[in-house]
matplotlib code that plots the C-alpha trace (Angstrom):
import matplotlib.pyplot as plt

x = [251.0, 248.9, 248.1, 244.6, 245.3, 246.4, 243.2, 241.3, 242.9, 242.7, 239.0, 238.5, 240.4, 238.4, 235.0, 235.9, 237.1, 233.8, 231.3, 233.2, 232.9, 229.3, 228.2, 229.9, 228.1, 224.9, 225.0, 226.2, 224.7, 221.3, 221.2, 218.8, 215.9, 213.7, 214.7, 216.0, 219.0, 220.7, 219.5, 220.4, 223.9, 224.6, 223.9, 225.3, 228.9, 229.8, 228.2, 230.1, 233.4, 233.0, 231.9, 234.8, 237.2, 235.8, 236.1, 239.8, 240.6, 239.2, 240.8, 244.1, 243.7, 242.8, 246.0, 248.1, 246.9, 247.3, 250.8, 252.3, 253.9, 252.6, 254.3, 256.6, 254.7, 255.2, 256.8, 259.5, 260.2, 260.5, 262.7, 264.9, 265.2, 266.0, 268.8, 270.1, 270.2, 271.9, 274.5, 275.1, 275.9, 278.3, 280.0, 280.4, 283.4, 285.2, 284.7, 285.9, 289.3, 289.9, 289.2, 291.5, 294.4, 293.9, 294.3, 297.3, 299.2]
y = [36.3, 37.8, 41.7, 43.0, 44.7, 41.5, 39.7, 42.4, 42.3, 38.4, 38.9, 41.4, 39.3, 36.2, 38.0, 39.8, 36.4, 34.7, 37.3, 37.5, 33.6, 33.5, 36.6, 35.0, 31.6, 33.1, 35.2, 32.9, 29.6, 30.7, 32.7, 35.2, 35.5, 37.6, 35.9, 38.9, 37.9, 41.0, 43.6, 41.4, 41.0, 44.6, 45.3, 42.2, 42.4, 46.1, 45.5, 42.3, 43.7, 46.7, 44.4, 42.2, 45.0, 46.4, 43.0, 42.6, 45.8, 44.9, 41.5, 43.1, 45.7, 42.8, 40.6, 43.6, 44.3, 40.6, 40.3, 43.5, 43.5, 45.7, 48.9, 49.5, 51.4, 55.1, 54.7, 52.5, 54.9, 58.0, 56.3, 55.3, 59.0, 59.8, 57.4, 58.8, 62.2, 61.0, 59.3, 62.5, 64.4, 62.0, 61.8, 65.6, 65.8, 62.9, 64.4, 67.8, 66.2, 64.4, 67.5, 69.4, 66.7, 66.7, 70.7, 70.7, 68.2]
z = [102.0, 99.1, 99.8, 99.6, 96.4, 94.7, 96.0, 94.6, 91.3, 90.9, 91.7, 89.0, 86.5, 87.1, 87.0, 83.8, 82.1, 83.4, 82.3, 78.9, 78.4, 79.7, 77.5, 74.4, 74.9, 75.6, 72.6, 70.0, 71.5, 72.2, 69.0, 67.6, 70.1, 67.6, 64.2, 62.8, 60.7, 59.2, 61.5, 64.5, 63.3, 62.4, 66.3, 67.7, 66.3, 67.3, 70.6, 70.9, 70.2, 72.4, 75.4, 75.0, 74.7, 78.1, 79.6, 78.3, 79.9, 83.1, 83.0, 82.1, 85.1, 87.5, 86.1, 86.7, 90.3, 91.1, 89.8, 91.0, 94.5, 97.2, 97.5, 100.8, 103.7, 103.8, 107.4, 105.9, 103.0, 105.5, 107.8, 104.9, 104.0, 107.5, 107.6, 104.5, 105.8, 108.9, 106.8, 104.7, 107.9, 109.1, 105.6, 105.4, 107.7, 106.0, 102.6, 103.6, 105.1, 101.8, 99.7, 101.9, 101.6, 97.7, 97.7, 99.9, 97.5]

ax = plt.figure().add_subplot(projection="3d")
ax.plot(x, y, z, "-o")
ax.set_aspect("equal")
plt.show()
């Protein structure tokens, strides 16, 4: 079963990839709307690089969220900590008797 965070991450990844592809196709397939050759290129290239970088970061975050397993619930962690404390209390007398035996020898 996929957790809520993994579902959200998958959606973020897919949206970023689709938007980046559609932007690239729209920008380079439909061409220059105002027929400005040099000025349009000077603006388009940095904006395109920045936009693709943002989409890449968004896709990376989505991919990370989609592939990372969900964390343990807090209740489970606290119960494990309590069990460890109880085990330490029960181990303490045994360790003391072992230490006493070693010092007597």
